[in-house]
N, C-alpha and C positions, 0 to 999 in steps of 0.2 A: 511518423512515430505516433502522433496523437490518435490516428485512426486505429492502429493496431494495439497500442498501449496507452489508453487515455488516463493513465494513473501513474503516480510515483509511489515509492515506498518510504515511509518514515520509520527509521530504526531508532528506538528510544531506550535509554538506560535511565531508570528512575532511582531516586534515593531510597524509596520504600517499595515493598511489593504492591503490585496492582493486579486486579482481576480483569478478565475479558469484559465483564459487565461494566466496569468503570470506564472502559475505553470505547464503548459502542457508539457514542456520539462524536467520536473523533476520527472516524473512518472505518473501513472494513478491517476487522482484526484478522491478520494472517497468522500470528503466533504470539503467545505470551508465556514467559517463563520467569516467575517471581518478579524480578526487577527489570526485565528486558521485554520489549514488545516490538513487533513489526506491524505497521498499519498500511493499508492501501488507501491512498487519498486521490481525489481528482487532480490531474496534472495542473490545471489552471488556478487551483486554489491551495496549492501545497504550502505556501508561506502562511496563509491564513490558518490552516489546520495546525501547523507547527506552532504558531503564536498562541493559539487556543490551548494547546497541550502545555506549553511553557507557563501559561497563566494559571492553569488549573492544578498542576502537579509540580513537585520538586523534582527537577530533572538534572542528571549529571551530564548527559550527552544526548544529542539528537543528530542523526545523519539522514540526509535526503538522498535517495538513490533512484537510479533508473531501474526498471524491472530487469531481471536477468535476460541476457540475450537468448538463452534457451527457451524461455517462456514466450518471447516475441516470435521466434522462429516457429515454435509449435503453434502459436495462434495463427500465423500466416498459412501454414500447411492445413490447419483445420478449416479455415475459411475457404481455401482453394478446393479442398475435398468436398465441402458442402456445395460449392458452386458447380462442380463437375457432376455431383450426384443429383442435383436438383433437376426435375423434368423441365424440358424446354417448352 
């Protein structure tokens, strides 16, 4: 899993609106919508990133998720296609 998806997703619900710029140091911003955000963070440092978010913002909820299965399967097929297309 770590080779194909070396990240996890942090889905966070804040008490106040946040902007993508405020979240840049907390992971790769996948989406932000007023008080909700999804961040992509390194798999081995997920709890560290979550703790930093909790310390920096007022948070109502945080969920740590695996990447969607569809994204993992897509990544595998892309890697396979790149290997077969590469000149020997």
